[in-house]
N, C-alpha and C positions, 0 to 999 in steps of 0.2 A: 726507430720511430719514437720510442719513449723519451729518449734524451733530447731528440730534436725539437719536439713540440710541447713537452710537459710544462716547462717554465712559462712559456707563452700562454698556454691554455689556463694554467693555474692563475696567472696574473689577470687574465680576462675574466675568469669566474670570480676572483677576489674583488675586482672592480664592480661586478654586478651585485655581489652579495654583501660586501663589507664584512665578511666573516671568513678568515683564512681556513679554519677547520672544515666548514661546509664546502668551501671552494675545493679543498683537497679531496673531500669525499666525492664531489661531483666529477672532478677530473679523473679520479680513479674509476668511477662508474662509467664514464665516457670511454676510457681506454678499454675497460673490460668488454663493453659492447662492441667496440670496433674490432677488438681481437676475436670476439666470437664470430663476427661476420667474416673475418679473414680465415678462421679455422673451418668455417662452413664451406670454404672453397670458392667464395665469391671474389671476383676480381674488383679491387678498389682502385679507381683511377686517381683520385686525389684524397689521400689519407687525411691531410690537414682539414680539408673541407668537411669530410665525414665526421671527424672529431669535433669540430666546431658546431656542426648541425646537431650532432648527438648531445653536446653540452647545452646548446640552446633549448633543445627539447626537454632535457632534464630540468633546466631552469624553469621553464614554463610549467612542467608538472609539479615542481616544488612550490611554485607560486600558487598554483591552483589548490594544492593541499593546504597550504597555510591560510588561504582565504576561507576555505571551508571550516577550518579549525578555529578561526578567529571569532571570538564571541566574548561577551561579558560573563563573568561568573554569576550564576543565579544568586549567590550569597551577597554579591555587591549591589544587586538591584533591590530597591525597597519592595517589601512584600506586596503592597497594593499595585505595583507596576509589573509584577512577575506574570509571565504568560500563564493562562489557565490551561489545565489539561483538557483534552477533548471531553465533550459532554458525556460520551459513553463511558469514560473512565472516572467521572465524578460519582461519588456514592449515590447521590440523588438520581442521577441519570441511569446508573446501573440498576438501581431499585425499580425505577419507572419502566425500564426495558424488560426487566424480569416480570413485573406485574402485567405489562402489556402482553408478553408472551403467554403467561398463564391464562389471561383472559381469552386469548384466541384459542388456545388449546382447550380450554373449558367449553367454548362455543362449539368447537368441532366435535369434542367428545359428547356434547349434548345432542348431537344429531342421532337419528335412528341408525342402527348398525349398518344396514345396507346402503343408506344414504351416505354415511360417513365413509364407508369403504369406497364407494364410487368417487366421492369427492377427493379423498386422499390419493387414489390411483391416478386421477386426472391431474390434480394440482401439484402434488408433491412427487409422484412417480412419473409425471409428464406423459402419461399414456393418452392416446386420442380417445374420443368418445367411442369409436368403433372397437378399439382394443379393450377398453373397459367393459363394453357390452359383451364382447366375446369371452373375456375372462370370467365375468360374473354370471353369464348365461341369461342376460336380460336384453331388452331392446335398446337401441341407440337413443330413442326418445325418452326412455326411462332414465338412462344415464344423464341426459341433458337436464331432466327435471331434478335429479339428485344433485347435480353440480350447481344448478341455480339455487336450490334450497341451501346448500352449503355456503354459497357466495352471499346469500341474503343473511344468513346467520353471522358471517364474518362482518358484513356491512353494519348489521345491528350492533355487534360488539364494538366496532370502531366508533359508531355514533355514541354509544354509552361511554366509552373511554374519553371522548371529547366533550362529554357533558351535554350533548345535544339530544340525548334520548333519555331524559329523566322522567320516570313513570309518574312522580308526584306532579311535575310540571305539566305533563300530558293530562292528568286528571283535572288539574286546576283550569286548564284551557277548555276542557270539555264542559265544565260547570259554568 
């Protein structure tokens, strides 16, 4: 089988790739895969057809890999045209995220202890109101009130972060 189709397959692959070394590598890989099929005990009706189909599949795979790898070097692109990193990786974005997180944690920590406990169990531990009530030994109605109070604290924190809840502006409006 090797001697019978090798030159023919190698020439076919060379015409496709215009690179003798790459063509030889793909021909070798094609033969290795066909031999693996034969050694697995499968009956091959047309060895030549399987060799060519395997080689074509390997060509497609190689083409896809080269398309994925093809790109301009970032050093060759002018700095003002280089793609920006995601906002979360920018120093300003990371700082803003950290400050936002601290503000929300502060708002939650500012709740009364039982209220905070109910809020955290419901929102972060994802327990139902009934489960929180049972765990804390309080009524479902009380859990609902605690959760609402926690949500309002977070909403107030959000408005403050967006600059919508400025105490000085609120006093100026009242006057």
